[in-house]
C-alpha positions as CSV (number, residue, x, y, z in Angstrom):
1,M,-0.1,0.1,0.0
2,R,1.8,3.0,-1.3
3,T,-0.8,5.6,-1.6
4,P,-3.0,6.5,1.4
5,S,-5.8,4.1,2.0
6,L,-8.9,6.2,2.8
7,A,-11.2,3.2,2.7
8,R,-9.9,2.5,6.1
9,A,-12.7,4.8,7.5
10,L,-13.3,4.9,11.2
11,I,-15.8,2.7,12.7
12,L,-17.9,4.9,14.9
13,F,-19.2,3.6,18.3
14,A,-22.2,5.3,19.9
15,C,-21.7,6.6,23.4
16,T,-24.7,5.5,26.0
17,T,-25.2,7.2,29.1
18,L,-27.1,5.0,31.8
19,L,-30.0,6.9,33.4
20,V,-31.3,5.6,36.6
21,A,-34.6,7.1,38.1
22,G,-36.5,6.6,41.3
23,C,-40.1,7.7,42.1
24,N,-41.5,8.6,45.5
25,G,-45.4,7.2,46.0
26,D,-48.0,8.5,47.9
27,D,-47.8,8.0,51.8
28,S,-51.1,9.4,52.8
29,P,-53.5,6.8,54.1
30,D,-56.6,8.4,52.6
31,A,-55.3,9.7,49.2
32,A,-57.5,9.0,46.3
33,G,-55.3,8.5,43.2
34,E,-53.4,11.8,43.7
35,S,-50.5,12.6,46.0
36,D,-50.2,15.6,47.9
37,D,-46.2,15.7,47.6
38,P,-44.7,16.4,44.4
39,T,-43.3,13.5,42.4
40,S,-39.2,13.8,42.7
41,S,-36.8,11.9,40.4
42,E,-33.1,11.1,40.5
43,T,-30.9,11.1,37.9
44,T,-27.3,9.6,37.9
45,S,-24.7,8.9,35.2
46,E,-21.7,6.8,35.3
47,P,-18.6,8.5,34.4
48,P,-16.9,7.4,31.3
49,P,-14.0,5.2,31.5
50,P,-10.5,6.7,31.0
51,P,-9.4,6.6,27.3
52,P,-6.9,3.7,26.5
53,P,-3.5,4.5,26.9
54,A,-1.0,4.8,23.6
55,P,0.5,1.7,22.4
56,E,3.9,0.9,22.7
57,Q,6.5,1.0,19.8
58,A,8.4,-2.5,19.0
59,R,5.2,-4.2,20.1
60,C,4.3,-7.4,18.0
61,Y,0.8,-8.5,17.4
62,Q,-0.8,-11.7,15.5
63,L,-3.4,-10.1,13.2
64,S,-5.5,-11.7,10.5
65,G,-6.0,-10.4,7.4
66,D,-9.6,-9.0,8.5
67,E,-8.0,-7.6,11.4
68,V,-5.1,-5.7,9.3
69,A,-7.9,-4.2,7.2
70,Q,-9.5,-2.2,10.2
71,A,-8.8,1.2,11.4
72,H,-9.1,0.4,15.1
73,S,-7.3,-2.8,16.8
74,D,-7.9,-4.3,20.2
75,A,-5.7,-7.1,20.0
76,D,-3.3,-7.6,22.8
77,P,0.5,-7.9,21.8
78,V,2.5,-10.9,21.6
79,A,6.0,-11.8,22.3
80,C,8.1,-10.9,19.4
81,K,10.0,-14.2,19.6
82,K,6.4,-16.2,19.2
83,R,4.7,-15.9,15.6
84,H,3.4,-12.6,14.8
85,T,2.3,-10.9,11.6
86,S,2.7,-7.2,12.7
87,Q,5.2,-4.8,14.5
88,T,4.6,-1.3,15.9
89,Y,7.4,1.0,14.4
90,A,5.9,4.3,15.2
91,V,3.3,5.7,17.7
92,G,2.3,9.5,17.3
93,R,-0.3,12.0,18.3
94,L,-3.3,13.3,16.0
95,Q,-3.1,17.0,15.4
96,K,-5.6,19.1,17.7
97,N,-7.3,20.4,14.6
98,L,-8.4,16.9,13.9
99,V,-9.6,16.0,17.3
100,G,-9.5,19.1,19.6
101,R,-12.6,19.9,21.3
102,D,-13.9,22.2,18.7
103,A,-13.1,19.7,15.8
104,V,-15.6,17.8,13.7
105,L,-14.3,14.2,13.4
106,D,-13.7,13.6,9.7
107,S,-12.6,10.2,9.3
108,N,-11.1,11.0,5.5
109,A,-8.9,13.7,7.1
110,I,-7.7,11.6,9.8
111,A,-7.1,8.7,7.6
112,A,-5.0,11.0,5.3
113,F,-3.0,12.7,8.1
114,V,-2.2,8.9,9.6
115,D,-1.3,7.3,6.5
116,K,1.1,10.1,5.3
117,R,3.3,10.1,8.7
118,C,3.3,6.4,8.8
119,A,4.4,6.1,5.3
120,A,6.9,8.7,5.9
121,R,8.4,6.9,9.0
122,F,8.1,3.4,7.1
123,T,10.8,4.3,4.6
124,G,13.5,5.0,7.5
125,Y,12.4,1.8,9.2
126,V,12.4,-0.9,6.9
127,G,15.5,0.8,4.8
128,G,16.1,-0.3,1.0
129,D,15.9,2.2,-1.7
130,A,12.7,3.1,-3.6
131,E,12.8,0.1,-6.2
132,T,13.2,-2.4,-3.3
133,R,10.4,-1.2,-1.4
134,T,8.1,-1.1,-4.6
135,L,9.0,-4.7,-5.6
136,A,8.7,-5.9,-1.7
137,R,5.6,-7.2,-0.3
138,V,6.3,-5.5,2.7
139,H,4.2,-2.5,3.6
140,H,2.6,-0.3,6.4
141,V,-0.8,-0.3,8.1
142,W,-2.2,2.0,10.9
143,F,-4.7,2.1,13.6
144,V,-6.2,5.0,15.4
145,P,-8.5,5.0,18.5
146,T,-12.5,4.8,17.8
147,E,-14.4,7.9,17.8
148,D,-15.8,7.2,21.4
149,E,-12.0,6.7,22.6
150,I,-11.0,9.9,20.6
151,T,-14.0,11.9,22.5
152,R,-12.4,10.6,25.8
153,G,-9.0,11.9,25.1
154,A,-7.3,9.1,23.1
155,H,-5.1,11.2,20.5
156,W,-2.5,8.7,19.4
157,F,-1.9,6.8,16.1
158,R,0.0,3.7,15.4
159,C,2.0,2.5,12.6
160,D,2.7,-1.4,12.0
161,V,4.8,-3.1,9.4
162,I,3.1,-6.3,7.9
163,A,4.2,-8.5,4.8
164,N,1.7,-10.2,2.7
165,G,2.1,-13.9,1.8
166,S,0.4,-16.1,-0.5
167,G,-3.1,-14.9,-1.4
168,G,-2.3,-11.7,0.5
169,A,-2.6,-13.2,4.0
170,P,-0.5,-11.6,6.4
171,A,2.8,-13.6,6.8
172,A,4.8,-14.3,9.9
173,L,7.6,-11.5,10.6
174,P,10.9,-12.0,12.3
175,A,11.4,-10.7,16.0
176,V,13.3,-7.4,14.9
177,T,11.8,-5.9,11.5
178,K,13.9,-2.6,11.6
179,G,16.0,-2.8,8.5
180,L,14.0,-5.5,7.0
181,L,14.8,-4.4,3.4
182,A,18.3,-3.1,3.9
183,A,20.1,-6.2,2.9
184,D,21.4,-6.7,-0.8
185,D,19.2,-9.9,-0.6
186,A,16.2,-8.9,1.0
187,L,14.1,-9.3,-1.9
188,D,14.8,-13.3,-2.1
189,S,12.6,-13.3,1.2
190,W,10.2,-10.2,1.2
191,G,10.1,-9.8,-2.7
192,T,7.1,-10.3,-4.9
193,C,6.9,-13.8,-6.7
194,D,4.4,-16.1,-8.2
195,R,3.8,-19.8,-8.7
196,S,2.1,-20.1,-12.4
197,G,2.5,-21.5,-15.8
198,E,3.0,-19.4,-18.8
199,S,1.0,-16.6,-17.8
200,L,1.0,-14.9,-14.1
201,N,-1.8,-15.6,-11.7
202,P,-4.3,-12.3,-10.7
203,E,-2.3,-10.1,-8.5
204,A,-4.2,-11.4,-5.4
205,D,-2.4,-14.8,-5.6
206,W,1.0,-13.4,-5.7
207,R,3.3,-14.5,-3.0
208,L,6.4,-13.8,-1.1
209,C,9.8,-15.1,-2.9
210,S,10.5,-17.1,0.4
211,E,7.6,-19.3,-0.5
212,P,7.7,-21.8,-3.7
213,H,7.6,-20.0,-6.9
214,N,9.0,-20.2,-10.4
215,W,8.4,-16.3,-11.5
216,Q,10.0,-13.2,-9.6
217,A,9.3,-9.5,-10.1
218,I,12.6,-8.1,-10.5
219,G,12.2,-4.3,-11.8
220,T,9.5,-1.5,-12.1
221,L,8.8,0.6,-15.1
222,S,6.9,3.8,-15.1
223,V,4.2,4.0,-17.1
224,G,2.4,7.8,-16.7
225,E,2.7,11.0,-14.6
226,R,0.4,11.2,-11.6
227,D,-2.1,13.6,-13.4
228,A,-2.3,11.4,-16.5
229,S,-5.4,9.5,-17.7
230,W,-5.4,5.7,-17.7
231,P,-4.0,5.0,-21.3
232,G,-6.0,1.6,-21.6
233,R,-5.1,-1.8,-21.4
234,D,-3.7,-2.4,-25.1
235,D,-1.1,0.7,-24.8
236,L,-0.1,-0.7,-21.3
237,Q,0.3,-4.2,-22.6
238,A,2.4,-3.1,-25.6
239,R,4.9,-1.4,-23.0
240,G,6.1,-4.8,-21.9
241,D,9.0,-4.9,-24.5
242,E,10.5,-2.3,-22.4
243,C,11.0,-4.9,-19.8
244,E,13.8,-6.8,-21.8
245,A,16.7,-4.4,-20.9
246,T,15.6,-4.7,-17.3
247,V,15.7,-8.4,-17.4
248,R,18.9,-8.7,-19.4
249,D,20.8,-6.1,-16.8
250,Y,19.5,-8.1,-13.9
251,L,20.4,-11.7,-15.5
252,G,23.7,-10.2,-16.9
253,D,22.8,-11.7,-20.4
254,S,23.2,-9.4,-23.2
255,T,22.5,-11.5,-26.2
256,G,20.9,-14.7,-25.0
257,A,17.3,-16.2,-25.4
258,L,15.1,-14.5,-22.8
259,T,11.4,-15.6,-21.1
260,F,10.2,-12.7,-19.0
261,Q,6.8,-11.4,-18.6
262,W,5.1,-7.9,-17.5
263,S,2.3,-6.7,-15.4
264,Y,0.6,-3.5,-15.5
265,P,-1.7,-1.5,-13.2
266,T,-5.5,-2.0,-13.8
267,S,-7.7,1.0,-14.2
268,A,-8.8,0.8,-10.6
269,Q,-5.1,0.6,-9.5
270,W,-4.5,3.7,-11.5
271,R,-7.1,5.7,-9.9
272,D,-5.5,5.0,-6.6
273,G,-2.1,6.4,-7.9
274,R,-0.2,3.4,-9.4
275,R,1.9,4.5,-12.1
276,Y,4.3,1.6,-12.6
277,G,4.3,-2.0,-13.8
278,L,6.4,-4.8,-12.9
279,C,8.8,-6.9,-15.0
280,W,9.2,-10.6,-14.5
281,T,11.7,-13.3,-15.1
282,Q,11.6,-16.8,-14.8
283,D,13.2,-18.0,-11.3
284,Q,13.4,-21.8,-10.9
């Protein structure tokens, strides 16, 4: 996820106040359905619980795909030496204009604010160059308090690193994820690969290169400026020949026969900001 994911909207929870009322009846022995004393009532309300504390950095969590897709998480941390699928690499504070007393909570504005900051910190945390981070199936997700928790004073946000394995499911991470993509051979484990025949599987079925595979994405190819319109399937498909130079450079083979493939952004991915395709070579 390399562009803000505003679809991870806040799940709003209503805050309920419990009212307890009591009435005084008539204690006059000769009353006839009416009381000489005015009816009195007493109303009490439970104080709201304190807001949840901010998460801690470097904590690990065993999250499912459904849990990763949510904007909030109440999962308890697990020991990082045990199996886990996310690790917190940054914790920050929401700006006052987003959550202050006079602010109107705007889920899109909060999402954009948090995603931008988590993305900026992610780069330095996992390491590697821009090409490596694009080819890797390692990315960031973020979590924020619920609306009720925000109104009670929880103004933090949390950034986690995750990796997508086969079928997009969160994969197990090492105990330490800092510098995950810094090594020269990082893509041998965390890169984007596929196990298929003559043509690639749909993107949803791609996998980590640490899993069994026979195709590996080894380079990216820019296909348009950010403000450009989607050029269409035919034009994008024709760009695949440009991968030959990338594949030859990767294999160190300037003249031999090549087998390579090309994947390009769909119209939906283009709308989300993707302006690159992937060059693939066989890796057996």
